[in-house]
C-alpha positions, 0 to 999 in steps of 0.5 A, a space after each residue: 225409625 227407631 230400633 224398637 219399631 224396625 227390629 222384627 224381634 221386638 214384641 216377639 215371645 221367644 221360646 214361649 217365655 221371654 217377651 222382647 221389649 226393646 233392643 239394647 245393642 247390636 254387635 258383630 256376634 249377637 244382638 241384646 234385647 231387654 226382655 221380660 221373663 213371663 215365668 218369673 216376672 223379671 227383666 232379663 237381657 236376652 242375647 240372640 246369636 246372629 244367624 250367619 254364625 250358625 251357617 256353613 260347615 262350621 255352623 254346627 260346631 259353633 252352635 255346639 260350642 256356644 251351648 257348652 260355653 253357656 253352660 260353663 258360664 252359668 256355673 260361675 257364681 260371683 258378684 262381679 260376673 253377669 249371671 247367665 240364667 238360661 240358654 236355648 234354641 227357638 227354631 233357628 234362634 240360639 239365645 242366652 238370658 242373662 242378668 239385666 244391669 241398669 247402667 252403662 258400660 265402661 266405654 261410654 263412661 270413659 267417653 263421657 268423662 275422659 280419663 278416670 281418677 287413679 283410684 277409680 281406675 284401680 277400683 274398676 280394674 280390681 273388680 274385673 280381675 276379682 271376677 276373672 279370678 273366679 273364672 280362671 280358678 275353674 279353667 275358663 278364659 274370657 278372651 274378649 276383655 274390653 270396656 264394652 264388656 265391663 258394665 257399671 251399674 247405677 248402684 256402683 257395682 262393676 260387672 263383667 259380661 260376655 263369657 262364652 260367646 267370644 270363646 266359642 266363635 274364636 275356637 271355630 274360626 281359628 280351626 276352620 279359617 286360620 284366623 283369630 277373632 277379638 277386639 284388636 286393641 286388647 289382643 295379646 301377642 300370643 293370640 295374634 301370633 299363634 292363636 294361643 290363649 290362657 289366663 294370661 291372655 285375659 291379664 294382658 287385656 286387663 293391662 291395656 284396659 287399665 292403661 286406657 282408664 288412666 290415660 284416656 287412650 289406648 297404647 296402640 293406634 293405627 288406620 287398620 286393625 293389622 297395624 294395631 295388631 302388629 304393634 301388639 306383637 312387636 312393641 312393648 306397651 309404653 309406660 302410662 307416665 309417658 302420656 301423664 307425667 305425674 303418674 308414679 312409677 308404681 303405676 307404670 310397673 303394674 301396667 307393664 307387668 300386666 301387659 308384658 309381651 311375653 306371657 311368662 313375664 305376666 302374673 300367671 292368672 287374674 288372682 295373681 294380677 289382683 294381688 299386684 293391683 292391690 299392692 299398688 293401690 296400698 302404695 299410693 297416697 290419697 292425693 294421687 288416687 284422687 287425680 286424673 289425666 287432663 283428657 277432654 271427654 268426647 265420643 267420635 267415630 274413629 277411622 281405625 278398625 272400621 267394620 268395613 275393613 274387617 273380614 267379618 260382615 259388620 252390623 250397623 249400629 242402632 238408629 240415632 233415635 235409640 234411647 240412651 239406655 239402649 246404647 249403654 247396655 251389655 254387648 256394646 260391640 259397636 260403641 264408639 271410642 273417644 278418640 279418632 285413630 283408636 281401635 274400636 270395640 268391634 270384634 275383628 278377624 285376623 290371620 294367625 301368625 300376623 306380625 311375625 317377620 312382616 313389616 306394616 307399611 303406612 307410607 303414602 303410595 309413590 307417584 306414578 312412574 314415568 313412561 321412560 321407566 316402564 321397563 324398569 317397573 315391569 321387571 320390578 313388578 315381576 320380581 315382586 310377584 316372584 317374591 310374593 309367590 315364594 312367600 305364599 308357598 313358604 307360608 302355606 307349606 312351611 310357615 304359619 299357613 301350614 298349621 292349624 289349631 287343635 279344635 275343642 274336643 274335650 267333653 265330646 264322645 269319640 264319634 263327635 271328636 272324630 267328626 270335628 277333627 275330620 272337619 278340621 282336616 286332622 286325623 284321629 288317634 283315639 285311646 281309652 283310659 280310666 279317669 276319676 272324674 270324666 264321664 264314661 265315653 267322653 274325651 278328657 285329654 288330647 295330644 297336642 293340647 286343645 288350642 295348640 298348633 298342629 300341621 294341617 295333615 297331622 293327627 290328634 291323639 285323644 283319650 276316652 274316659 272309661 270312668 273311674 278305675 275301682 279297686 276293693 279296699 283290702 282286708 286287715 289294714 286296721 290293727 297292723 303295723 304302719 309299714 305293713 298297712 301302707 304296703 298293703 294299700 299300695 299293693 291294692 292300688 291305693 295310696 296312704 296318707 297320715 292323720 296326726 298320730 293318736 294315743 290309744 288304750 287298746 291299740 299298741 304303739 305304731 299299729 293302725 287305729 283307723 282308715 278313712 276315705 277322703 270324705 271322712 267315712 271309714 274305709 270298709 274291707 271289700 268296699 269299691 274305691 277309686 284307684 289311687 285314692 288317698 286313704 288316711 291312716 291314723 297311727 297309734 302312739 300307744 297308751 297315753 302317759 300318766 303320773 303315778 299317784 300314791 295309794 299307800 295307807 288306803 284300802 284296796 277299794 279306795 285305791 282302785 277308785 282313785 286309779 280308775 280314771 287313768 285306767 290303772 289297775 292294782 295287783 295286791 299282795 298280802 303281807 304281815 306288818 307290825 306298823 300298818 293296820 290290817 287291810 291297808 296298803 303298806 307300799 306300792 311299785 311303781 312309787 308315787 311320782 313315777 311316769 307310767 301309761 294308761 292301763 299299767 298295773 300297780 303292785 301293792 302290798 296289803 297289810 295282814 297286821 302283825 304275825 302271831 306266834 305260838 306262846 310257850 308256858 314257862 311256869 316252874 322253869 328256871 329263869 335262864 331256861 324260860 328266857 331262852 325258850 321265849 326268845 327262841 319262840 320270837 319274843 322279847 323277855 322281861 324278867 321281874 322279881 316282885 318278891 325280891 331276889 331268891 336263890 331259887 330263880 324259878 318262874 312262878 307266873 308269866 304275862 301273857 300266859 302261855 301254853 297250848 293254843 296261846 299266841 302273841 304278836 311276833 316280837 312282843 314283850 313277855 314278862 316272867 316273874 321269878 322268886 
């Protein structure tokens, strides 16, 4: 009977909103259904967490982590990520609603087509890394990159699914059982050995994914998950050209860089890996991009990592009469691989520390010992039992078994953090400190770090946020010297940053023009500001330089109008001038063409015209006496004899006439007539 008939969720109304239409896929952690959102009248993918994950002592931890990770994933907005719409609980059912993608997953695509063309493999790899880069930028790691979680829409879009759930399960199981969950074919060595994961763990899985798309098979295979995990820890990923001879060295270098065993040898995150992949694509010609490995497509169930061999209770796949759409959608944990011997896309549990100092034996068992060698075998078994006992003691007291992983307590309250640590067998050492972003009362830092290894009897120090540490903005920062302003800010618990210096007509050179907060608003004295905030100071360069123009020959009014745009002012002084008309500027200082600054003062001399002097009368005087008197008064004398030369030499007329109240311009010519 089909899944649509036997599944009790089909036809159910979840949370009075989501009407379940059919089952899409069932995996080890959740079942995905096609549902209709009655409130918004749209199709959604409804992901229902398996009930057994919420059972036992770790169940409440998992549910809490599941919800937090759902909220984090919902904040991610990127066209390459399957959108998370809603998260909630209906009775005992924890669920997510996500964007419904009409198409198939990459696992089915590879199974139907075999190896992809180099161009398609790089295009899909770029899309996955581009989506991952958005998550890595906000500190979110996927932890379960595999073909089942790469969805290929019918319109050609590539979507990455399943953020949050794998992370939540991994953190709970690694904390409580010392195991790590993941799809063994894509587990990075550090995740297997230490339980550590960061952005480079996702990059490793993308390298394995690219290898599989190019060659049609995974780099490591085995009969059990442990054999595959052992190879990840102890062997370098082979070059794809070992299987597909014509693949260029650029492809080999890229795959092995992404899937390097040492995390430090990989790109630091998805953005760096994406840049590498794009450079590789640009280096290849069109002919190479269009080729693909000659691998026959086939879909068969493998023997490796069979669910029955794992530490989890695996769920059965949908019945054979389920529709193709049901087999191709989001979760896909139970989708078959293309080749017997490859690790399936099933999530398995592996002990942390696997692969270190352990040899995986695959040789067939020895024939039964003969009777006459029974004593020898008894001794051998006893020695082996002793070695196993010693090894077990070392593992639990000294080796990896003596350690656990610091659980997730970031974002929790102090009481919640202590409870989680106590449940993990760890002591709590809380302190409190100010934090600019973390809400008051929440954990924002741990030592050792979250996800790090720690002895099972160890203590975790964590810091509770007291909220932002506010300080008042000090008085008198604007208008003082730069060095003094910076010292004032530092003394008040703030930092100084500098904008580009500006000219100012009103603020002197090296003085502070303005102080602004990071959001661009003015920093007002006394306003509460978060400690260590950078205050942007604008320093004055003084008045802007200008070139002095000529005002000689102008009236004072005309000169003032000409100089006003440059805010230059006149300082006039009146002087006599025999050459410049009264009221006009005789000269200026600084002179025209000199360099000055806005606001400078220009000194000018303004003509009062020629100087007027008293003009004496010389009528009846001897010519010599008259000439001397006029010269002494500041005039030039011209003597004329209209009636001819006479021995008397007496002045009988003068032009202009002189006398009391009479004046003439200094230096002017006075004519005297003599007979």
